[in-house]
N, C-alpha and C positions, 0 to 999 in steps of 0.2 A: 624581083618586086613589080607589080604592075604600075604602067603608066600612070602619074599624076600631073596634075599642073602645080607648076610652082608658085609658092603664095609668097614666100621672102627668100632674102638671100644674105645670109651672115657677112659675106665679104663686098656688099655693096659699098659705096664710098658713105651713104647716107649712113648704113648700119656702123662701120666702123667711125666716124667723124661724131655721130649722136645716137648712141646706142640707146638710151634710155629714151630719147623722142621717137627713135626707129619701134624698139621694142613695144613702147604704149599704143603707137600705131596697129599694129600687127596685132596685139592683144584686142584692141577694142574691135576689130574688121573678122579676128581669127583666133581664138583662143588656144587652136592646137590648130597649127598650121605645118606643111609641105614644103621643103626645098630641096630642090635639085642637087645641090651644091653636095661634096665630098660623098656621089652615087648614090644621095639620096637620105634624108632623114626627116622625123616630125620634131618641132620645137612646140612645147607646151609653156603656153605663156601665162596664164591666168593662174592666179592663187590657189583654186580650186584643183586646176589640172595636176598643176605640179605636187601638191597636196596628196591626192588621189594616187599618182603613181608611185611617190616614195614609199606611202602606206601598204600598198599592195605588192609586196615580195613575193607572191606568189605569182604575180603575171609579169611583171616588171623587174629585172636581175641587173646586176653590177658587176658581175664579172667577167664577162665578155671584155668589157672594155668600160671605163671610167670618164672616157673624153669622146668626143665625135667631131672630127675623123679619128680613128684607134689611133693610140700612140702606144707601138710595140717597144716597150724597153728590154725586154728579157725578163722582167720579174714582174711580179702581183703588183701591186701599189695596195699594200693590205692595211688595216681593213678595209679599206675604200672599196676595193675591188674584188669582194667577195660578199657573199650571202648566207643566210640563215641554214643550219646553226651555226656554221662554222664562223660566221660575223663575231657572234659574241667572243668566241673564242681568241680570235685574233685580237680583238678591242680592248679585252679584260685587263692584260698586263700592261696596257698604256696608260688606262685611265690615269692611276695617279700620279702619274709626271704632269698631267695637264690640271690639275686642278688644285683648288684650296692653299693652304698655307704652301705646299712648295712651288707655287707660281708666284702668290703674293711677295717668297723669300728673294726673288730677282727684284723687285722693284728700286732697292738702292742702287744695285750696280748698272740698272737700266738708264736710271737718271743719272748714275754717273758717266756713261758711256755717252748718251745723250749730248749732255755740255761738252764732251771733250770733243766732240764732232762738231758743235757749233762754234767753238772754239777758234776752230779752225778758219772758221769763215766771218766770225763776227765782226769783225774790225775793217772789213774787206767793202762793205754798203752791197755788194751782189755775192750771190749765190745759186748753185743749181740746188735745189733743196731736194729733186729727188736723188740725184747722182751724190750729193753731199751728207745726206742726213739719210732720206727715206731708205734708199736701199742697205746701205750699210746695216743700221740699226735693226732691224728684224734679222739679218742673218746673224747679227753678234748676238741676239737674242737665241738664235737656234743653236749656238754653241753653246749658249750658257743650259740648257736645256740638254742636249747630249751629253755634256761635260766637256767637250773639246775645246783646242786652245782658241781664244778669240780671234786670231789671226788666220783662221781658217775659214773666216765668212767670205773673204774672197773666192774660196770655192764654190762656193752656194750660190754665189752672185753669177757667176760665168754659167755655173752649170742649168742655174734656174732660166737663164735669159736665153740659152743656147737651146733648152728644151722646149720654151714657148715660142720662140720666133721658127725654130726650124718646122715644129709641128705645124704653124699654119699654113706653110708653104710645101709640107710635105716631102724635107730633106731629110730622108731617111739615114742618108750615108753621115749629116750631121750628128744627128741623135745617137748612130751607133756609137762614134768616135767619141761622144759625151757620155755613154753610159758604161764604154770601157774604163774610162776616168773613175765614174763613179763607183764600178764594181771593185776596180782595184783599191779605192780609198776604203771601201765598207770592209773588205774582205779584211785590210789591215786591222781596222780597228774592231773587225770579230775577234781575229788572232789574239791581239792584245786582251780582250776581255775573257777569252777562256782561258789565258794564263793568269790573269790578274782582277780578280772579282770586284766590281764596285756596284755601288748603289745609283745606277743609272738605266737607261732605257734598253740599249741592248743587253747588259746582263739581264733583265727581267725576259726578257725575249728568249734568253737562253735554258732559261729555267721553267720557259713556259711549256706547255702542250697543245695540241689541236687533235681532237678525235685520238685521245691516249699517247700519241707521239709527239717528238720533239720538233721544234720549228726548222724549217731547212736554211741552211745559210741563204738559199736564195729569196726564200721569204722574209728574213730578215732585211737582208740587200732593200727589196720592195718596200718596206715598212720603211728605211732610212730614208729612200727615194723621195716619198710620200711625204715624210715629214720637213725636210729641208724645202721640195718644191712648193708643197701647201703654205708652208707657213713663214714661206720669204714674201715671194711677189706679191701676194695678196695682202699682206701687211702695209708691205711698201706702196702698193697701188692707193689703197685704203686711206692712209698719209696724204699722198699727193691731191688724191683726188679733194680731199677734206681743205687742205691750203689753198686749192685756187678757188672753191668754194668762198674760204675764207678773203681773201686777195678782192674777189668782185663784191664784197658785200661785207664792207667795213665798220657797218653797224654790228652785224652779230661777231665779228672778230674784238671789236673792244669790248662788248657785254663779256664774252668769255674769258677776256684776259682780265677784267675785273673783276670777274667774279668765277673763281677756279671752281668753285663747289659744284657748276652748272656740267662740267667737262665730263664725267663719268655718263650721265644722261645724252649730252652733246655725242659723245662717241659712238654709242650707239646707233643715236639717228643719222650719225658721218658714215658708218660702216652700212645702214639701210639702205642709203642713197647711191653710194659707191659701187655696192656689188661687184667687189673685186674681181670674184669668179660669175662671169658672166652666165657660164651654162657646163653641168656637168650629164653625163650621159647614162641610160639605162638600156637595155633590150628587153623585148615584148616574146615573151616565152608560151601566150597564147593570145587569140584575139581579143582584145578588150577595148569595150565605148571610152572616149574619154571626151567630155563637153559635146557629144555627139557624132566625134571623130572615131571611125574604126580603126584603131590600129593594130596589124597584123602579127602574128607570131614571126618573131625574127625579122622584125624593124626595128631601128633604130630610133630613142626619141631623146632628146637633148631638154631639158629643165632648165629654163630661165631665168635664172633666181632674181634677178634685177626687174623684170618683168614683173614677175609675182610680188616682189615688195613695195610695187608702184601700183598695185591693182587698187582701182577705185571703190571698188566692193568691199575692200578689208581696212584701207586705211582713208580717211578724209584728208583731202588735197593733199595726194600723195606725192608731189612732187616737190613741196614745201619743206624747208629746214626746219623742225619743229620738235626741239629737244620734250618737251612735254608731253609729246604723244605717248599712245601706249602702244609700245614696239615688241610685244610679247608673240607677234605672229609672223614679224618680217622673216624672210628667208635669207639673207646673206650669208647665214654661216649654213646654208640647208635645212634642213627639217628629217623627220624621219630618225631610222638607225642607224645613215650615214651623217648625222650632225656633226658640224666640224667638232673633231676632238681638242683642237688648240684655243678654241675662241675665247678661253679666260686669257690667254698669253697676247691675243693679238687685240683684245679690248685694253691691256693692260699697256701693251707697247703704244698705242694709238694715241690714250690718255696721256702717258708721259711725254710723251715728243711732243705734243702740242702744248702740255702745261710749259714745258720749258722754253720752247720756242717763245709762245705766245709771254710768258713771264720775260724772257731776255731780249726777242726781237718783236712788239708789240705791232709794226705796222711793217708792211710790206706790200709792194705790188707788182703784178706779172712784167716781165720784160721779155716778149718775143711768146711764139705758139709752144707749147710743150709738145711732145713727142707721144702719140698715144700708141698703145699696143694693140693689139691685132687678137682675133678670136684665137681662144675662145675667154682671154683675160678683157677686164677691162680698167685702163689705167694708163699710165704715162711713165715714160723713161727717163724724162726731160723736166725741169722746171726751174726755167731761170727768173728770178726775181729780183728787185733791188730793195733797200731798205737806207734807214738813217745809221750813219755808223754810229753817232752818240748812243743808241742802243748797243744791247749786247753785254754787258756787265754780267759778271755771275752774279 
């Protein structure tokens, strides 16, 4: 790659501690900006740039890597790490498991699980809402989705945390060890389904074809890895970021506690502002101009979804929490052919957890600093709070 001047740094203290403010500043100065980090890459910060890149699947592809820096897990994260025409074939068998009545059927159990987790700290007057509630609940939801025992949520938590933290610092040895465990778990799951068919995701993949051939075990492993990674930490981060906002804005917290019918719209607005996946990557396969910058063939570009979802050219007063706004163009779930397949489950989990926490513990205060995650995620691993013990009854 030719020598360029670095215009932003995803690992700077400002970027890590204040991602929204940082990304807003970069977008206002340079909608498409170059960074020297990770051997050099572009960042697309404007809504227009992100939309152009995601729609132009002839010029920008996903197959080489879905993250920057690249994360080699030994198995492609399908369908995310694929391109047309194969992408539709990888995605099609998964869609029915993430839509409509199937996702809605999880609500009673997710509500029960949420209350079981709240029961463990409701009478203590303090909790770490990230560790005690927001991290385990989405992992349990993944178990429901995959038809696995709920106790297996701890595996997903450990694996996801290892992948995210090790990728940020380039610890390839830790990632390799983690994926040896993931592969062993997935292989056992695949073997069981070959012997005993169930109406679940792996069974659907075993019956599916791409280009007229069955999916390989490695392709199924990659899909398994994508589902637990993308569907776990992202939802946990959206929840934790939302709870921090509500701690700092008691008027909105009380309004939602007293009017739970506002929660569906509020949930989407919280997710827009949280942008738990800060960036995913594409690779240019031909020289392409985006927002006046020439991205050359072979160069990586990250789609800065949080920045795009706060673009003042698309959203009025974009940094404000406004459940009444028109959120149809927000980018927190991505856009284009790779829009998050699990968005309905994520919205369900965020809504239910906020609903039950606001019902049982309508008042909480922050008790120290949260522990922020790092590039390319956007959230917190810790959220210590205090609250009146009088609350919390079922």
